[in-house]
Backbone of each chain as ProteinMPNN parsed JSONL, in Angstrom:
{"seq_chain_A": "MEVNNAAYNALRQELDKYAGKAVLIANGKLLGIYDNPRSAALDLKVKAPEAHQAIITIINEDKREELEWLAGSLNL", "coords_chain_A": {"N_chain_A": [[0.828, -1.237, -0.03], [2.098, 1.16, 0.547], [3.418, 1.969, -1.797], [1.349, 2.715, -3.376], [0.209, 4.819, -1.95], [2.384, 6.588, -1.991], [2.386, 7.189, -4.776], [-0.09, 8.339, -5.029], [0.267, 10.638, -3.486], [2.288, 11.956, -4.889], [0.949, 12.556, -7.119], [-1.161, 14.148, -6.386], [-1.78, 17.024, -6.611], [-2.013, 17.338, -9.332], [-4.24, 15.772, -9.768], [-6.368, 17.37, -9.106], [-7.793, 18.358, -11.184], [-9.66, 16.479, -11.778], [-11.787, 16.742, -10.082], [-14.405, 15.358, -8.166], [-14.494, 13.005, -9.486], [-13.717, 9.43, -9.513], [-10.609, 8.052, -8.743], [-8.282, 5.503, -9.645], [-5.662, 3.793, -8.292], [-3.065, 1.502, -8.519], [-0.41, -0.818, -8.037], [1.383, 1.256, -7.739], [0.748, 3.063, -9.77], [-1.287, 5.349, -11.65], [-4.307, 4.223, -12.762], [-6.684, 4.83, -13.919], [-9.505, 7.107, -14.472], [-12.744, 7.627, -13.295], [-16.362, 7.634, -13.3], [-17.522, 6.823, -10.978], [-16.887, 4.993, -7.827], [-17.469, 2.189, -7.976], [-17.235, 1.558, -10.754], [-14.513, 1.94, -10.997], [-13.557, -0.08, -9.335], [-14.38, -2.395, -10.708], [-12.966, -2.133, -13.005], [-10.358, -2.473, -12.111], [-10.106, -5.186, -12.027], [-9.655, -5.849, -14.647], [-7.459, -4.284, -15.512], [-5.445, -4.589, -13.614], [-5.407, -7.362, -12.583], [-3.854, -8.814, -10.816], [-3.258, -7.36, -8.654], [-3.174, -6.775, -5.184], [-3.851, -4.797, -3.552], [-5.293, -1.502, -3.629], [-5.922, 1.967, -4.384], [-8.81, 3.663, -4.238], [-10.479, 6.658, -4.649], [-12.509, 9.53, -4.339], [-11.859, 12.464, -5.896], [-11.364, 15.35, -4.119], [-13.66, 15.003, -2.717], [-13.667, 12.816, -0.984], [-12.431, 13.117, 2.183], [-10.31, 13.443, 4.949], [-11.813, 12.367, 7.936], [-12.609, 13.222, 11.27], [-13.819, 11.197, 13.779], [-15.898, 10.153, 16.594], [-15.082, 7.663, 18.993], [-16.476, 6.145, 21.456], [-15.951, 4.733, 24.774], [-16.987, 2.024, 24.961], [-16.421, -0.311, 23.143], [-13.703, -0.311, 23.032], [-11.267, -2.028, 22.67], [-8.661, -3.217, 21.508]], "CA_chain_A": [[0.033, -0.019, -0.043], [2.968, 2.333, 0.587], [3.735, 2.371, -3.092], [0.103, 3.404, -3.909], [0.103, 6.113, -1.177], [3.42, 7.447, -2.593], [2.018, 7.617, -6.078], [-1.173, 9.281, -4.842], [0.824, 11.896, -2.899], [3.01, 12.635, -5.92], [-0.002, 12.997, -8.213], [-2.251, 14.824, -5.753], [-2.135, 18.338, -7.141], [-2.419, 17.085, -10.742], [-5.562, 15.125, -9.811], [-7.417, 18.324, -8.812], [-8.683, 18.662, -12.317], [-10.704, 15.485, -11.822], [-12.662, 16.855, -8.891], [-15.658, 14.67, -8.29], [-14.31, 11.714, -10.156], [-13.052, 8.459, -8.755], [-9.325, 7.654, -9.397], [-7.829, 4.198, -9.337], [-4.162, 3.623, -8.288], [-2.62, 0.196, -8.131], [0.941, -1.1, -8.432], [2.06, 2.531, -7.798], [0.428, 3.814, -10.976], [-2.625, 5.796, -11.906], [-4.722, 3.286, -13.832], [-7.825, 5.346, -14.693], [-10.41, 8.112, -13.83], [-14.046, 6.964, -13.461], [-17.536, 8.44, -12.732], [-17.879, 6.335, -9.554], [-15.933, 4.031, -7.273], [-17.757, 0.848, -8.403], [-16.623, 1.364, -11.987], [-13.061, 1.775, -10.767], [-13.242, -1.438, -8.754], [-14.593, -3.4, -11.761], [-11.88, -1.957, -14.006], [-9.189, -3.021, -11.514], [-10.024, -6.648, -12.347], [-9.247, -5.918, -16.01], [-6.274, -3.604, -15.68], [-4.406, -5.13, -12.736], [-5.974, -8.429, -11.805], [-2.922, -9.437, -9.847], [-3.06, -6.362, -7.57], [-3.839, -7.185, -3.877], [-4.212, -3.558, -2.913], [-5.504, -0.391, -4.609], [-6.503, 3.148, -3.809], [-9.959, 4.263, -4.97], [-10.867, 7.754, -3.914], [-13.147, 10.592, -5.165], [-11.04, 13.672, -5.746], [-11.925, 16.568, -3.424], [-14.94, 14.638, -1.949], [-13.182, 11.995, 0.163], [-11.463, 13.852, 2.932], [-10.088, 12.849, 6.266], [-12.792, 12.798, 8.89], [-12.311, 12.75, 12.729], [-15.027, 10.69, 14.438], [-15.81, 9.733, 17.949], [-15.294, 6.324, 19.362], [-16.526, 6.137, 22.944], [-15.124, 3.632, 25.329], [-17.641, 0.732, 24.997], [-15.717, -1.452, 22.491], [-12.381, 0.112, 22.779], [-10.442, -3.101, 23.154], [-8.029, -3.706, 20.24]], "C_chain_A": [[0.868, 1.217, -0.014], [3.257, 2.851, -0.798], [2.549, 3.134, -3.733], [-0.042, 4.751, -3.216], [1.211, 7.034, -1.727], [3.002, 8.002, -3.966], [0.885, 8.606, -5.948], [-0.652, 10.631, -4.412], [1.534, 12.643, -4.005], [2.056, 13.21, -6.937], [-1.05, 13.97, -7.706], [-2.736, 16.101, -6.385], [-2.612, 18.274, -8.598], [-3.797, 16.567, -10.811], [-6.628, 16.078, -9.549], [-8.275, 18.526, -10.027], [-9.759, 17.555, -12.542], [-11.585, 15.485, -10.562], [-14.038, 16.181, -9.13], [-15.65, 13.354, -8.949], [-13.539, 10.761, -9.239], [-11.744, 8.111, -9.489], [-8.958, 6.315, -8.776], [-6.356, 4.161, -9.429], [-3.928, 2.24, -7.771], [-1.154, -0.026, -8.704], [1.774, 0.222, -8.553], [1.784, 3.362, -9.049], [-1.039, 4.177, -10.979], [-3.129, 4.96, -13.04], [-5.989, 3.864, -14.517], [-8.594, 6.404, -13.779], [-11.872, 7.631, -14.195], [-15.191, 7.862, -12.812], [-17.798, 8.061, -11.306], [-16.918, 5.252, -9.18], [-16.235, 2.584, -7.725], [-17.209, 0.562, -9.774], [-15.103, 1.225, -11.917], [-12.734, 0.409, -10.222], [-13.427, -2.479, -9.797], [-13.437, -3.285, -12.77], [-10.56, -2.481, -13.433], [-8.977, -4.492, -11.89], [-9.431, -6.791, -13.74], [-7.788, -5.384, -16.123], [-5.081, -4.133, -14.837], [-4.981, -6.255, -11.88], [-5.167, -9.041, -10.721], [-2.729, -8.599, -8.596], [-3.836, -6.882, -6.339], [-4.359, -5.936, -3.192], [-4.365, -2.453, -3.938], [-6.091, 0.721, -3.832], [-7.653, 3.494, -4.791], [-10.443, 5.438, -4.154], [-11.48, 8.814, -4.927], [-12.462, 11.934, -4.868], [-11.889, 14.854, -5.139], [-13.208, 16.293, -2.694], [-14.508, 13.789, -0.697], [-12.077, 12.771, 0.934], [-11.388, 13.193, 4.312], [-11.196, 13.37, 7.229], [-12.232, 12.347, 10.254], [-13.646, 12.481, 13.38], [-14.847, 10.341, 15.869], [-15.894, 8.173, 18.007], [-15.286, 6.258, 20.914], [-15.949, 4.828, 23.442], [-15.613, 2.237, 25.182], [-16.815, -0.464, 24.453], [-14.269, -1.27, 22.311], [-11.417, -0.957, 23.409], [-9.731, -3.779, 21.918], [-7.105, -4.782, 20.483]], "O_chain_A": [[0.423, 2.258, -0.498], [3.339, 4.065, -0.984], [2.737, 4.064, -4.517], [-0.39, 5.735, -3.868], [0.938, 8.22, -1.907], [3.251, 9.17, -4.263], [0.864, 9.611, -6.658], [-1.09, 11.661, -4.926], [1.409, 13.865, -4.077], [2.333, 14.242, -7.547], [-1.766, 14.568, -8.51], [-3.924, 16.267, -6.665], [-3.478, 19.035, -9.03], [-4.51, 16.846, -11.775], [-7.786, 15.705, -9.734], [-9.45, 18.858, -9.87], [-10.641, 17.698, -13.39], [-12.042, 14.456, -10.064], [-14.709, 16.409, -10.136], [-16.659, 12.65, -8.984], [-12.821, 11.183, -8.333], [-11.752, 7.9, -10.701], [-9.248, 6.018, -7.617], [-5.793, 4.451, -10.485], [-4.482, 1.827, -6.752], [-0.783, 0.543, -9.73], [2.719, 0.303, -9.338], [2.541, 4.287, -9.345], [-1.897, 3.483, -10.434], [-2.545, 4.93, -14.123], [-6.331, 3.413, -15.61], [-8.362, 6.541, -12.578], [-12.122, 7.272, -15.346], [-14.955, 8.688, -11.931], [-18.247, 8.884, -10.508], [-16.233, 4.664, -10.017], [-15.289, 1.805, -7.845], [-16.744, -0.554, -10.007], [-14.498, 0.481, -12.688], [-11.733, -0.195, -10.609], [-12.656, -3.438, -9.791], [-13.001, -4.297, -13.319], [-9.703, -2.904, -14.209], [-7.852, -4.967, -12.047], [-8.753, -7.785, -14.0], [-6.971, -6.018, -16.791], [-3.925, -4.129, -15.261], [-5.049, -6.158, -10.655], [-5.686, -9.699, -9.82], [-2.13, -9.04, -7.615], [-4.969, -7.351, -6.44], [-5.232, -6.025, -2.329], [-3.69, -2.437, -4.967], [-6.682, 0.52, -2.772], [-7.453, 3.596, -6.002], [-10.808, 5.223, -2.998], [-11.075, 8.962, -6.08], [-12.494, 12.445, -3.749], [-12.951, 15.23, -5.635], [-13.803, 17.199, -2.111], [-14.93, 14.031, 0.434], [-10.986, 13.032, 0.425], [-12.299, 12.489, 4.747], [-11.473, 14.565, 7.327], [-11.542, 11.338, 10.401], [-14.488, 13.368, 13.524], [-13.71, 10.239, 16.33], [-16.605, 7.508, 17.255], [-14.238, 6.31, 21.558], [-15.53, 3.957, 22.679], [-14.814, 1.304, 25.255], [-16.55, -1.446, 25.146], [-13.639, -1.981, 21.528], [-10.867, -0.781, 24.496], [-10.202, -4.791, 21.398], [-6.498, -5.299, 19.545]]}, "seq_chain_B": "MASRVFESLTCWPNIEHIQPAIQVTLSTLDGRRVIHNEKLPVDTGFAGAMLLSRDTFSHFEKAELPETESRVYRTLIGPLPMRTARAILTLPFQDDVEIFVDSPRYGVGKTLVGLRALTKTMLLLHGPGSETCLLKKKIP", "coords_chain_B": {"N_chain_B": [[-49.693, 15.448, 21.076], [-48.766, 13.419, 18.424], [-49.098, 9.949, 18.254], [-46.86, 7.266, 17.425], [-46.804, 4.261, 15.773], [-45.116, 1.163, 15.584], [-44.022, -1.795, 13.925], [-42.288, -4.951, 14.346], [-40.013, -6.184, 12.084], [-38.107, -8.169, 12.026], [-36.207, -9.893, 14.569], [-33.243, -10.236, 16.554], [-31.545, -12.263, 18.893], [-29.748, -10.759, 21.625], [-26.167, -10.67, 21.8], [-24.642, -12.777, 24.036], [-26.623, -12.131, 25.812], [-26.397, -9.448, 26.321], [-25.087, -7.673, 24.447], [-26.41, -5.725, 21.849], [-27.276, -6.77, 18.556], [-27.136, -7.2, 15.006], [-28.172, -8.504, 11.746], [-26.007, -8.774, 9.04], [-24.91, -8.168, 5.736], [-21.922, -7.898, 3.906], [-20.226, -6.577, 1.248], [-17.609, -6.494, -1.279], [-16.73, -3.697, -3.489], [-16.794, -4.713, -6.03], [-18.66, -6.658, -5.854], [-18.21, -9.056, -4.403], [-19.087, -11.142, -1.797], [-18.259, -10.818, 1.563], [-18.885, -10.85, 4.199], [-21.662, -12.739, 5.114], [-24.946, -12.57, 5.655], [-24.511, -12.431, 8.598], [-24.607, -12.263, 12.056], [-23.819, -9.503, 13.815], [-22.231, -7.471, 16.424], [-23.739, -4.475, 17.663], [-22.592, -1.211, 18.117], [-23.257, 1.71, 19.438], [-21.565, 3.639, 20.307], [-19.549, 3.856, 18.523], [-18.808, 5.957, 15.96], [-18.513, 5.599, 13.276], [-19.397, 3.655, 10.211], [-18.895, 0.833, 10.076], [-16.685, -1.174, 11.856], [-13.872, -3.183, 11.247], [-12.146, -6.346, 11.71], [-8.634, -6.811, 11.33], [-8.14, -9.007, 9.567], [-10.63, -9.414, 8.22], [-10.834, -6.864, 7.042], [-8.862, -7.027, 5.17], [-9.961, -8.027, 2.856], [-11.025, -5.876, 1.634], [-9.15, -4.216, 0.713], [-8.7, -3.525, -1.879], [-10.116, -1.322, -2.487], [-9.281, 0.956, -1.107], [-9.025, 3.979, 0.839], [-6.571, 6.657, 0.401], [-3.843, 7.006, 2.663], [-3.716, 9.543, 3.757], [-6.332, 10.392, 3.673], [-7.715, 8.61, 5.189], [-9.686, 7.669, 8.069], [-9.625, 9.15, 11.378], [-10.089, 8.303, 14.714], [-11.406, 9.795, 17.59], [-10.632, 8.971, 20.805], [-10.689, 7.874, 24.266], [-8.111, 7.153, 24.851], [-6.619, 8.72, 23.189], [-5.972, 9.927, 19.772], [-6.856, 7.652, 17.196], [-5.604, 6.211, 14.431], [-6.94, 5.009, 11.406], [-7.273, 2.496, 8.815], [-9.12, 2.966, 5.963], [-11.799, 1.92, 3.806], [-13.909, 1.471, 0.969], [-17.076, -0.135, 0.905], [-19.923, -2.38, 0.393], [-22.905, -2.383, 1.969], [-25.46, -4.431, 3.172], [-28.441, -4.49, 4.799], [-31.12, -6.302, 6.36], [-34.183, -6.088, 4.6], [-33.501, -3.709, 3.447], [-32.174, -1.458, 0.911], [-29.065, -1.96, -0.899], [-26.215, -0.087, 0.278], [-23.534, 2.126, -0.056], [-20.735, 2.232, 1.951], [-18.144, 3.377, 4.294], [-15.657, 1.384, 5.593], [-13.749, 0.686, 8.497], [-10.523, -0.077, 9.897], [-8.28, -0.577, 12.574], [-5.144, 1.0, 12.225], [-3.026, 0.086, 13.669], [-2.824, -2.879, 15.55], [-5.141, -5.639, 15.965], [-7.873, -5.268, 15.773], [-11.518, -5.456, 15.619], [-14.78, -6.633, 14.844], [-17.656, -4.787, 14.284], [-20.81, -3.111, 14.246], [-21.552, 0.255, 13.551], [-22.733, 3.573, 14.29], [-23.312, 5.039, 11.935], [-24.075, 3.154, 10.077], [-26.529, 2.69, 10.717], [-28.237, 4.72, 10.112], [-30.325, 4.62, 8.307], [-32.028, 2.909, 9.272], [-34.728, 1.693, 11.413], [-34.445, 0.875, 14.552], [-34.914, -1.213, 17.326], [-33.771, -1.42, 20.556], [-34.199, -3.769, 22.554], [-34.127, -4.125, 25.639], [-35.364, -5.577, 27.979], [-36.27, -7.813, 26.661], [-33.932, -8.795, 25.722], [-33.083, -8.543, 23.047], [-32.655, -7.396, 19.664], [-34.416, -5.536, 17.328], [-35.495, -4.966, 14.073], [-37.503, -2.414, 12.717], [-40.579, -1.348, 11.33], [-42.678, 1.379, 10.233], [-45.952, 1.407, 11.33], [-48.854, 1.616, 9.504], [-51.815, 3.05, 10.454]], "CA_chain_B": [[-48.59, 14.792, 20.34], [-49.217, 12.311, 17.647], [-48.378, 8.701, 18.564], [-46.402, 6.508, 16.308], [-46.816, 2.765, 16.008], [-44.179, 0.36, 14.784], [-44.068, -3.303, 14.041], [-40.991, -5.443, 14.109], [-39.856, -7.016, 10.885], [-37.304, -9.331, 12.465], [-35.388, -9.683, 15.762], [-32.076, -11.131, 16.808], [-31.183, -12.247, 20.331], [-28.481, -10.076, 21.906], [-25.004, -11.538, 22.007], [-24.396, -13.083, 25.454], [-27.695, -11.476, 26.499], [-26.066, -8.047, 26.625], [-24.752, -6.834, 23.347], [-27.237, -5.718, 20.736], [-26.761, -7.381, 17.334], [-27.958, -7.021, 13.786], [-27.675, -9.314, 10.722], [-25.429, -7.877, 8.082], [-24.146, -8.691, 4.603], [-20.968, -6.861, 3.507], [-19.558, -7.036, 0.034], [-16.687, -5.548, -1.87], [-17.332, -2.888, -4.496], [-17.094, -5.462, -7.217], [-19.714, -7.613, -5.577], [-17.849, -10.31, -3.69], [-19.637, -11.158, -0.441], [-17.168, -11.157, 2.513], [-19.717, -11.299, 5.375], [-22.957, -13.155, 4.501], [-26.013, -12.795, 6.7], [-23.828, -12.715, 9.815], [-25.137, -11.443, 13.199], [-22.674, -8.74, 14.302], [-22.586, -6.621, 17.519], [-23.986, -3.075, 17.373], [-21.985, -0.404, 19.165], [-23.65, 3.036, 19.135], [-20.484, 4.512, 20.691], [-18.616, 3.949, 17.347], [-19.542, 6.917, 15.067], [-18.412, 5.177, 11.852], [-20.454, 2.678, 9.852], [-18.459, -0.477, 10.549], [-15.256, -1.479, 12.238], [-13.563, -4.568, 10.853], [-10.875, -6.897, 12.184], [-7.59, -6.757, 10.29], [-8.308, -10.117, 8.624], [-11.68, -9.052, 7.415], [-10.481, -5.711, 6.262], [-7.922, -7.326, 4.006], [-10.812, -8.301, 1.66], [-11.482, -4.594, 1.093], [-7.966, -3.439, 0.359], [-8.662, -3.089, -3.293], [-10.853, -0.04, -2.586], [-8.916, 1.689, 0.117], [-8.651, 5.454, 0.73], [-5.169, 6.96, 0.685], [-3.587, 7.19, 4.103], [-4.018, 10.961, 4.123], [-7.771, 10.611, 3.766], [-8.423, 7.719, 6.058], [-10.219, 8.278, 9.275], [-8.956, 9.146, 12.664], [-11.135, 8.303, 15.755], [-11.09, 10.371, 18.908], [-10.936, 7.991, 21.867], [-10.206, 8.198, 25.549], [-6.642, 7.031, 24.957], [-5.997, 9.546, 22.218], [-6.453, 9.678, 18.459], [-6.642, 6.333, 16.73], [-5.585, 6.256, 12.989], [-7.548, 3.827, 10.761], [-7.239, 2.237, 7.406], [-10.453, 3.094, 5.598], [-12.064, 1.498, 2.515], [-15.288, 1.423, 0.591], [-17.727, -1.476, 0.9], [-21.311, -2.343, 0.164], [-23.607, -2.912, 3.171], [-26.849, -4.853, 2.965], [-29.13, -4.903, 5.922], [-32.332, -6.932, 5.978], [-35.283, -5.249, 4.2], [-32.918, -2.4, 3.026], [-31.393, -1.451, -0.32], [-27.649, -1.823, -0.655], [-25.649, 1.229, 0.464], [-22.092, 2.168, -0.112], [-20.24, 2.753, 3.208], [-16.755, 3.297, 4.634], [-15.384, 0.499, 6.724], [-12.458, 1.075, 9.107], [-9.767, -1.094, 10.661], [-7.203, 0.15, 13.176], [-3.791, 0.881, 11.517], [-2.19, -0.689, 14.547], [-3.67, -3.787, 16.275], [-5.841, -6.589, 15.148], [-9.228, -4.815, 15.534], [-12.622, -6.292, 15.868], [-15.859, -6.36, 13.928], [-18.866, -4.271, 14.842], [-21.701, -2.218, 13.453], [-21.525, 1.481, 14.22], [-23.949, 4.489, 14.208], [-23.58, 5.472, 10.489], [-24.686, 2.027, 9.382], [-27.906, 2.541, 11.221], [-28.944, 5.97, 9.906], [-31.507, 4.499, 7.503], [-32.88, 1.867, 9.875], [-35.434, 1.876, 12.665], [-33.934, -0.201, 15.373], [-35.377, -1.279, 18.697], [-32.861, -2.074, 21.454], [-35.184, -4.276, 23.512], [-33.367, -4.598, 26.823], [-35.987, -6.608, 28.745], [-36.36, -9.071, 25.879], [-32.626, -9.169, 25.379], [-33.084, -8.696, 21.611], [-32.613, -6.24, 18.847], [-35.411, -5.653, 16.31], [-35.685, -4.104, 12.957], [-38.905, -2.004, 12.785], [-41.197, -0.463, 10.248], [-43.75, 2.18, 10.726], [-47.213, 0.73, 11.093], [-49.952, 2.543, 9.117], [-53.091, 2.735, 11.119]], "C_chain_B": [[-49.093, 13.541, 19.715], [-48.436, 11.038, 18.062], [-47.909, 8.016, 17.279], [-46.333, 5.076, 16.634], [-45.849, 2.143, 15.046], [-44.407, -1.097, 14.944], [-42.704, -3.83, 13.755], [-40.996, -6.338, 12.966], [-39.141, -8.319, 11.188], [-36.551, -8.966, 13.737], [-34.303, -10.686, 15.819], [-31.767, -11.083, 18.268], [-29.847, -11.49, 20.482], [-27.376, -11.153, 22.115], [-24.693, -11.657, 23.537], [-25.38, -12.269, 26.328], [-27.505, -10.051, 26.74], [-25.946, -7.224, 25.367], [-25.761, -6.938, 22.236], [-26.608, -6.229, 19.446], [-27.684, -7.256, 16.242], [-27.339, -7.968, 12.696], [-27.199, -8.476, 9.546], [-24.806, -8.701, 6.905], [-23.2, -7.555, 4.087], [-20.171, -7.41, 2.338], [-18.451, -6.007, -0.421], [-17.352, -4.756, -2.955], [-17.585, -3.68, -5.812], [-17.982, -6.728, -6.987], [-19.434, -8.916, -4.883], [-18.277, -10.244, -2.226], [-18.469, -11.638, 0.507], [-17.859, -11.639, 3.784], [-21.098, -11.546, 4.834], [-23.981, -13.435, 5.632], [-25.471, -13.143, 8.047], [-24.408, -11.744, 10.879], [-23.853, -10.842, 13.826], [-23.081, -7.785, 15.447], [-22.786, -5.131, 17.075], [-23.347, -2.281, 18.487], [-22.34, 1.029, 18.774], [-22.576, 4.122, 19.637], [-19.456, 4.672, 19.56], [-19.39, 4.764, 16.265], [-19.459, 6.495, 13.607], [-19.478, 4.222, 11.535], [-20.08, 1.282, 10.292], [-16.95, -0.551, 10.893], [-14.999, -2.92, 11.861], [-12.24, -5.022, 11.488], [-9.877, -6.747, 11.001], [-7.791, -7.817, 9.169], [-9.442, -9.775, 7.682], [-11.481, -7.889, 6.505], [-9.627, -5.99, 5.007], [-8.686, -7.702, 2.704], [-11.183, -7.008, 0.963], [-10.32, -3.727, 0.676], [-7.8, -3.019, -1.03], [-9.459, -1.824, -3.529], [-10.594, 0.833, -1.377], [-8.703, 3.197, -0.192], [-7.139, 5.636, 0.967], [-5.02, 7.262, 2.198], [-3.947, 8.554, 4.56], [-5.44, 11.24, 4.198], [-8.472, 9.598, 4.64], [-8.718, 8.289, 7.426], [-9.383, 8.207, 10.454], [-10.148, 9.144, 13.709], [-10.573, 8.924, 17.038], [-11.553, 9.375, 19.995], [-10.344, 8.498, 23.169], [-8.72, 8.02, 25.713], [-5.93, 7.82, 23.868], [-6.452, 9.243, 20.813], [-6.04, 8.324, 17.895], [-6.731, 6.33, 15.202], [-6.149, 4.966, 12.468], [-7.062, 3.645, 9.383], [-8.76, 2.307, 7.078], [-10.66, 2.701, 4.137], [-13.531, 1.502, 2.233], [-15.791, 0.0, 0.57], [-19.194, -1.325, 0.652], [-22.026, -3.139, 1.307], [-25.044, -3.297, 2.787], [-27.45, -5.265, 4.347], [-30.498, -5.421, 5.526], [-33.422, -5.88, 5.67], [-34.767, -3.812, 3.745], [-32.266, -2.602, 1.672], [-29.877, -1.491, 0.052], [-27.228, -0.398, -0.547], [-24.205, 1.168, 0.537], [-21.624, 2.808, 1.25], [-18.686, 2.734, 3.249], [-16.62, 2.29, 5.748], [-13.906, 0.861, 7.222], [-11.832, -0.174, 9.862], [-8.579, -0.353, 11.303], [-5.814, -0.115, 12.427], [-2.933, 0.014, 12.321], [-3.092, -1.617, 15.387], [-4.467, -4.743, 15.438], [-7.4, -6.158, 14.87], [-10.261, -5.811, 15.888], [-13.737, -5.831, 14.894], [-17.111, -5.929, 14.685], [-19.588, -3.32, 13.939], [-21.839, -0.869, 14.235], [-22.709, 2.384, 13.826], [-24.241, 4.723, 12.725], [-24.219, 4.4, 9.675], [-26.162, 1.994, 9.689], [-28.833, 3.769, 10.897], [-30.243, 5.773, 9.09], [-32.396, 3.393, 8.089], [-33.638, 2.405, 11.109], [-35.12, 0.692, 13.512], [-34.501, -0.14, 16.786], [-34.376, -2.023, 19.561], [-33.781, -2.504, 22.61], [-34.517, -4.951, 24.652], [-34.109, -5.764, 27.542], [-36.069, -7.916, 28.035], [-35.046, -9.53, 25.445], [-32.512, -9.435, 23.881], [-33.049, -7.374, 20.974], [-33.55, -6.416, 17.649], [-35.337, -4.564, 15.23], [-37.148, -3.687, 12.836], [-39.29, -1.389, 11.42], [-42.403, 0.224, 10.79], [-45.03, 1.449, 10.385], [-48.232, 1.77, 10.698], [-51.224, 2.171, 9.716], [-54.228, 2.465, 10.152]], "O_chain_B": [[-49.748, 12.711, 20.346], [-47.213, 11.092, 18.197], [-48.495, 8.179, 16.209], [-45.837, 4.705, 17.697], [-45.758, 2.516, 13.876], [-44.915, -1.573, 15.959], [-41.982, -3.213, 12.971], [-41.878, -7.188, 12.842], [-39.494, -9.393, 10.7], [-36.283, -7.783, 13.95], [-34.37, -11.783, 15.266], [-31.723, -10.003, 18.856], [-28.963, -11.558, 19.628], [-27.608, -12.293, 22.519], [-24.509, -10.638, 24.201], [-25.033, -11.793, 27.409], [-28.385, -9.429, 27.333], [-26.613, -6.2, 25.22], [-25.999, -8.023, 21.705], [-25.393, -6.087, 19.309], [-28.898, -7.206, 16.443], [-26.131, -8.207, 12.716], [-27.904, -7.57, 9.102], [-24.259, -9.784, 7.109], [-23.632, -6.423, 3.87], [-19.557, -8.476, 2.386], [-18.412, -4.856, 0.012], [-18.471, -5.1, -3.337], [-18.478, -3.342, -6.588], [-18.027, -7.667, -7.782], [-20.304, -9.78, -4.781], [-17.844, -9.349, -1.501], [-17.826, -12.664, 0.285], [-17.499, -12.661, 4.367], [-21.668, -10.681, 4.169], [-23.867, -14.382, 6.41], [-25.947, -14.116, 8.632], [-24.655, -10.57, 10.604], [-22.959, -11.553, 14.285], [-24.22, -7.318, 15.434], [-22.064, -4.632, 16.211], [-23.516, -2.605, 19.663], [-21.747, 1.536, 17.821], [-22.719, 5.321, 19.393], [-18.585, 5.538, 19.639], [-20.428, 4.347, 15.75], [-20.238, 6.97, 12.781], [-20.359, 3.944, 12.349], [-20.929, 0.593, 10.857], [-16.106, 0.01, 10.194], [-15.829, -3.789, 12.13], [-11.349, -4.218, 11.762], [-10.27, -6.58, 9.846], [-7.625, -7.525, 7.985], [-9.263, -9.83, 6.465], [-11.895, -7.904, 5.346], [-9.681, -5.3, 3.988], [-8.118, -7.69, 1.612], [-11.615, -7.035, -0.189], [-10.53, -2.57, 0.312], [-6.894, -2.258, -1.368], [-9.482, -1.303, -4.644], [-11.499, 1.361, -0.73], [-8.283, 3.6, -1.276], [-6.519, 4.834, 1.666], [-5.95, 7.704, 2.872], [-4.449, 8.715, 5.672], [-5.805, 12.276, 4.756], [-9.684, 9.685, 4.834], [-8.095, 9.25, 7.877], [-8.52, 7.338, 10.577], [-11.092, 9.919, 13.559], [-9.466, 8.629, 17.488], [-12.726, 9.007, 20.064], [-9.574, 9.458, 23.167], [-8.109, 8.635, 26.586], [-4.739, 7.605, 23.644], [-7.279, 8.347, 20.65], [-4.908, 7.904, 18.133], [-7.842, 6.436, 14.683], [-5.868, 3.908, 13.031], [-6.478, 4.565, 8.811], [-9.579, 1.773, 7.825], [-9.846, 3.063, 3.288], [-14.337, 1.532, 3.163], [-15.058, -0.941, 0.266], [-19.691, -0.2, 0.698], [-21.788, -4.323, 1.547], [-25.742, -2.521, 2.133], [-27.023, -6.244, 4.959], [-31.012, -5.041, 4.474], [-33.559, -4.899, 6.4], [-35.545, -2.861, 3.687], [-31.861, -3.706, 1.307], [-29.482, -1.11, 1.154], [-27.813, 0.458, -1.211], [-23.653, 0.245, 1.137], [-22.135, 3.867, 1.612], [-18.027, 2.168, 2.378], [-17.365, 2.323, 6.728], [-13.029, 1.261, 6.456], [-12.501, -1.091, 10.338], [-7.927, 0.436, 10.619], [-5.438, -1.238, 12.091], [-2.151, -0.755, 11.761], [-4.091, -1.123, 15.909], [-4.435, -4.614, 14.214], [-8.051, -6.61, 13.929], [-9.956, -6.889, 16.397], [-13.632, -4.797, 14.234], [-17.565, -6.612, 15.603], [-19.026, -2.792, 12.979], [-22.194, -0.862, 15.414], [-23.592, 1.95, 13.086], [-25.398, 4.595, 12.326], [-24.856, 4.696, 8.664], [-26.943, 1.342, 8.996], [-29.985, 3.845, 11.323], [-31.146, 6.607, 9.145], [-33.388, 2.994, 7.48], [-33.256, 3.395, 11.734], [-35.524, -0.423, 13.18], [-34.547, 0.941, 17.373], [-34.147, -3.205, 19.304], [-34.094, -1.722, 23.507], [-34.345, -6.17, 24.669], [-33.527, -6.838, 27.696], [-35.966, -8.986, 28.635], [-34.969, -10.591, 24.826], [-31.916, -10.433, 23.475], [-33.352, -6.349, 21.586], [-33.445, -7.45, 16.989], [-35.134, -3.385, 15.522], [-38.002, -4.573, 12.852], [-38.482, -1.007, 10.573], [-43.075, -0.276, 11.692], [-45.181, 0.93, 9.279], [-48.472, 2.715, 11.45], [-51.699, 1.053, 9.512], [-55.349, 2.189, 10.579]]}, "name": "protein", "num_of_chains": 2, "seq": "MEVNNAAYNALRQELDKYAGKAVLIANGKLLGIYDNPRSAALDLKVKAPEAHQAIITIINEDKREELEWLAGSLNLMASRVFESLTCWPNIEHIQPAIQVTLSTLDGRRVIHNEKLPVDTGFAGAMLLSRDTFSHFEKAELPETESRVYRTLIGPLPMRTARAILTLPFQDDVEIFVDSPRYGVGKTLVGLRALTKTMLLLHGPGSETCLLKKKIP"}
């Protein structure tokens, strides 16, 4: 996954022009731009069937969220 | 004040008589079922949709968010970074819905259903009956 994260970070500014679209990154490469994440997931099977990990994210929509986790199940 | 009447569609006994539980099917974005009609604990203290163990999360690694966009949970022991991925959740009597699933970046994790998975459901936590029921509004 590190190689995919590195590719994403390197491409991040360039990907701004695809705001609202889903991007697919696997094997450290940008494999495509899609209208939705499901299309990206299906295309991964075609373009990189051997990949075990991939990034699928919607540009400028998927952002880091901070959420609450109260104590109930906090036993990792 | 208008009264509202509900009827239960289905109920599940609580886990070990204490923990509310609901039946869940969870699939990858390309349609592969990973969890099939399995009864999982409900934790309303977890604000995300679903927490997964590391093993279960490994099935969703082909639709993961970048590390910079993955979630962080505020907990009593400090911020907890997660790995976050897309998945398809199916609850009984509901349409499929795309959700984010999380698994702790460090540690083995556990599997539970959180608040965001329940936003489109009407759920009864029936303490005296030690069961959890899915409801629908009853039209008089």
